[in-house]
C-alpha positions as CSV (number, residue, x, y, z in Angstrom):
1,X,0.0,0.0,0.0
2,X,1.2,3.5,-0.7
3,X,-0.4,5.0,2.4
4,X,1.5,4.0,5.4
5,X,0.4,4.5,9.0
6,X,2.6,7.0,10.9
7,X,2.8,5.9,14.6
8,X,4.1,7.8,17.7
9,X,4.9,6.0,20.9
10,X,6.7,8.2,23.5
11,X,8.6,6.5,26.3
12,X,6.8,6.7,29.6
13,X,3.4,7.6,28.1
14,X,0.3,5.5,28.1
15,X,-0.7,6.3,24.5
16,X,-0.1,5.4,20.9
17,X,-1.0,8.0,18.3
18,X,-1.2,7.5,14.6
19,X,-2.3,8.9,11.3
20,X,-3.2,7.0,8.1
21,X,-4.4,8.4,4.8
22,X,-6.9,6.7,2.5
23,X,-7.9,7.0,-1.1
24,X,-11.5,7.7,-0.2
25,X,-13.6,10.4,1.4
26,X,-13.8,10.4,5.2
27,X,-17.5,9.5,5.1
28,X,-16.7,6.3,3.4
29,X,-13.9,5.4,5.7
30,X,-16.1,6.2,8.7
31,X,-19.0,4.1,7.3
32,X,-16.7,1.1,7.0
33,X,-16.0,1.4,10.7
34,X,-19.6,1.3,11.8
35,X,-21.3,-1.0,9.2
36,X,-21.6,-4.5,10.7
37,X,-21.5,-6.1,7.3
38,X,-18.2,-4.3,6.4
39,X,-16.2,-4.5,9.6
40,X,-15.6,-8.3,9.3
41,X,-14.3,-7.8,5.8
42,X,-11.3,-5.8,6.9
43,X,-10.7,-6.5,10.6
44,X,-8.3,-9.2,11.6
45,X,-5.2,-10.8,10.0
46,X,-5.5,-12.2,6.5
47,X,-6.6,-15.8,6.6
48,X,-8.9,-15.3,9.5
49,X,-12.6,-14.5,9.7
50,X,-14.6,-12.2,12.1
51,X,-17.7,-13.6,13.7
52,X,-19.9,-10.8,14.9
53,X,-21.6,-11.6,18.2
54,X,-23.1,-8.1,18.7
55,X,-22.6,-4.7,17.0
56,X,-24.6,-1.6,17.9
57,X,-22.6,1.4,16.5
58,X,-24.2,4.3,18.3
59,X,-23.2,6.5,21.2
60,X,-23.9,4.2,24.2
61,X,-23.9,1.1,22.1
62,X,-21.5,-1.9,22.3
63,X,-19.8,-4.5,20.1
64,X,-18.4,-8.0,20.4
65,X,-16.7,-10.3,17.9
66,X,-14.4,-13.3,17.6
67,X,-11.5,-13.5,15.2
68,X,-11.3,-17.1,14.1
69,X,-8.5,-18.9,12.1
70,X,-4.9,-19.8,12.2
71,X,-5.7,-22.5,14.7
72,X,-7.3,-20.3,17.3
73,X,-10.1,-17.9,18.3
74,X,-9.6,-14.5,19.8
75,X,-12.7,-12.8,21.4
76,X,-12.9,-9.0,21.8
77,X,-15.6,-6.6,23.0
78,X,-16.0,-2.9,23.7
79,X,-18.4,0.0,24.0
80,X,-19.1,2.9,21.7
81,X,-18.7,6.1,23.8
82,X,-19.2,8.5,20.9
83,X,-20.4,8.0,17.3
84,X,-20.5,11.3,15.4
85,X,-20.9,10.5,11.7
86,X,-18.8,11.0,9.7
87,X,-16.0,12.7,11.8
88,X,-15.4,11.0,15.1
89,X,-15.6,7.5,16.8
90,X,-14.7,6.9,20.4
91,X,-14.7,3.3,21.6
92,X,-13.2,0.9,24.1
93,X,-11.4,-2.3,23.1
94,X,-10.7,-5.3,25.3
95,X,-9.3,-8.8,24.6
96,X,-11.5,-11.1,26.6
97,X,-8.8,-13.7,27.3
98,X,-6.9,-11.0,29.2
99,X,-9.6,-9.1,31.1
100,X,-8.8,-5.9,33.0
101,X,-6.7,-4.3,30.2
102,X,-9.1,-2.2,28.1
103,X,-8.0,0.6,25.8
104,X,-9.8,3.6,24.6
105,X,-9.6,4.6,20.9
106,X,-10.4,8.1,19.6
107,X,-10.6,8.2,15.8
108,X,-11.0,11.4,13.9
109,X,-11.9,11.2,10.2
110,X,-10.6,14.2,8.2
111,X,-11.4,15.0,4.5
112,X,-8.3,15.9,2.4
113,X,-8.2,17.4,-1.1
114,X,-8.9,15.1,-4.1
115,X,-11.5,12.9,-2.4
116,X,-8.9,11.5,0.0
117,X,-9.0,11.4,3.8
118,X,-7.0,10.8,6.9
119,X,-7.7,9.0,10.2
120,X,-6.1,10.7,13.2
121,X,-6.0,8.1,16.0
122,X,-5.2,8.1,19.7
123,X,-5.2,4.9,21.8
124,X,-5.0,5.3,25.6
125,X,-4.1,2.4,27.9
126,X,-4.4,2.0,31.7
127,X,-0.6,1.9,32.1
128,X,2.6,2.2,30.2
129,X,3.0,-1.6,30.7
130,X,-0.4,-2.2,29.1
131,X,0.6,0.0,26.2
132,X,3.9,-1.8,25.7
133,X,2.2,-5.2,26.0
134,X,-0.3,-4.2,23.3
135,X,2.2,-2.8,20.8
136,X,2.1,-6.0,18.7
137,X,-1.7,-5.9,18.6
138,X,-1.5,-2.3,17.6
139,X,0.8,-3.1,14.7
140,X,-2.0,-5.3,13.4
141,X,-3.8,-2.1,12.4
142,X,-1.4,-1.8,9.5
143,X,-2.8,-4.9,7.9
144,X,-6.3,-4.0,8.9
145,X,-6.0,-0.6,7.2
146,X,-4.4,-2.1,4.1
147,X,-7.4,-4.5,3.9
148,X,-9.7,-1.5,4.4
149,X,-8.0,0.4,1.6
150,X,-8.6,-2.6,-0.7
151,X,-12.2,-2.8,0.4
152,X,-12.8,0.9,-0.3
153,X,-11.2,0.6,-3.8
154,X,-13.1,-2.6,-4.8
155,X,-16.6,-2.0,-3.5
156,X,-19.0,0.9,-3.1
157,X,-19.1,1.8,0.6
158,X,-21.8,4.2,1.5
159,X,-20.8,7.5,2.8
């Protein structure tokens, strides 16, 4: 992919911030984050599937899914704290096999010239140790976002 995620992790801080540009308007990128039919098409490593257990993308809503494949299953859940279409999404994220270590994601969707957009993201963890332990999981966003870019290029996503 030509658009690479730019990541900032500062020693001693409990956050990871990033930006990632897309070859689609912000409304389409946002829609792919809140459509229960689209999310499983780009979340998770290649060669896995996402089984939605629950997905209610509204302020005060919640979500739950299981990533299945590669000889395992990985269950996740979270809450939507703010869903402001098409510019902002705030949600928690927790791996159910290691409870007590949730993170909070704040995603801002920004239109750029030429029908392009950028996500500006900030993930906050309960501790620096939690952030460091989740750094590998965060790196999975690169593949997720590459898959999202492919989805946006191949299929009409509402927006």
